[in-house]
C-alpha positions as a printed NumPy array, in Angstrom:
array([[-72.163,  42.343,  79.07 ],
       [-69.784,  39.716,  77.734],
       [-68.335,  40.074,  74.294],
       [-66.516,  37.329,  72.473],
       [-63.955,  37.688,  69.786],
       [-65.148,  35.822,  66.727],
       [-62.511,  33.579,  65.169],
       [-63.292,  31.924,  61.893],
       [-63.172,  28.113,  62.259],
       [-60.724,  27.796,  59.352],
       [-58.154,  29.847,  61.258],
       [-58.331,  27.353,  64.107],
       [-57.856,  24.491,  61.659],
       [-54.915,  26.265,  60.028],
       [-53.26 ,  26.895,  63.408],
       [-53.775,  23.284,  64.448],
       [-52.334,  22.017,  61.149],
       [-49.302,  24.269,  61.548],
       [-48.728,  23.079,  65.096],
       [-49.002,  19.419,  64.136],
       [-46.741,  19.774,  61.12 ],
       [-43.98 ,  21.478,  63.117],
       [-44.147,  19.359,  66.257],
       [-43.316,  15.678,  66.389],
       [-44.618,  14.305,  69.678],
       [-42.431,  11.229,  69.274],
       [-39.234,  13.276,  69.257],
       [-37.917,  13.831,  72.755],
       [-34.698,  12.978,  74.492],
       [-33.127,  12.627,  77.915],
       [-29.672,  13.028,  79.368],
       [-27.456,  10.084,  80.222],
       [-27.863,  10.828,  83.943],
       [-31.672,  10.867,  83.577],
       [-31.55 ,   7.559,  81.726],
       [-29.428,   6.008,  84.478],
       [-31.801,   7.245,  87.184],
       [-34.78 ,   5.855,  85.264],
       [-32.902,   2.604,  84.639],
       [-32.281,   2.117,  88.364],
       [-35.911,   2.917,  89.154],
       [-37.134,   0.43 ,  86.529],
       [-34.805,  -2.313,  87.799],
       [-36.049,  -1.673,  91.36 ],
       [-39.696,  -2.056,  90.363],
       [-40.757,  -5.519,  91.564],
       [-44.1  ,  -5.309,  89.736],
       [-42.317,  -5.576,  86.363],
       [-40.942,  -8.831,  84.984],
       [-37.478,  -9.083,  83.449],
       [-38.804,  -8.658,  79.885],
       [-40.549,  -5.416,  80.865],
       [-37.375,  -4.194,  82.576],
       [-35.319,  -4.884,  79.464],
       [-37.87 ,  -3.367,  77.055],
       [-38.302,  -0.134,  79.026],
       [-34.588,   0.353,  79.602],
       [-33.767,  -0.324,  75.954],
       [-36.524,   2.007,  74.742],
       [-35.412,   4.848,  76.994],
       [-31.803,   4.314,  75.885],
       [-32.878,   5.208,  72.33 ],
       [-33.811,   8.642,  73.687],
       [-30.235,   9.4  ,  74.807],
       [-27.942,  11.115,  72.318],
       [-24.386,   9.794,  72.052],
       [-22.375,   7.648,  74.42 ],
       [-23.884,   6.659,  77.742],
       [-22.469,   4.034,  80.064],
       [-24.717,   2.383,  82.605],
       [-23.975,   3.152,  86.237],
       [-22.765,   0.157,  88.188],
       [-25.372,  -0.805,  90.762],
       [-24.217,  -2.419,  93.974],
       [-21.692,  -2.118,  96.743],
       [-18.191,  -0.798,  96.269]])
């Protein structure tokens, strides 16, 4: 015989409200090294045009805290 724990629906709503109020899904960040790896991958993607490359790289750069220099791509 299965038994289920009854949880009042208002408790679920209260838990969901608490979770949403304490968590901002738009707040995340990445390291400078991760940004550089993503930048190289974006620039290598031939299915994206130059505007898409620039937009994605610039957007991801906003997710890096502090100073971050772009790796030089090419031969040494």
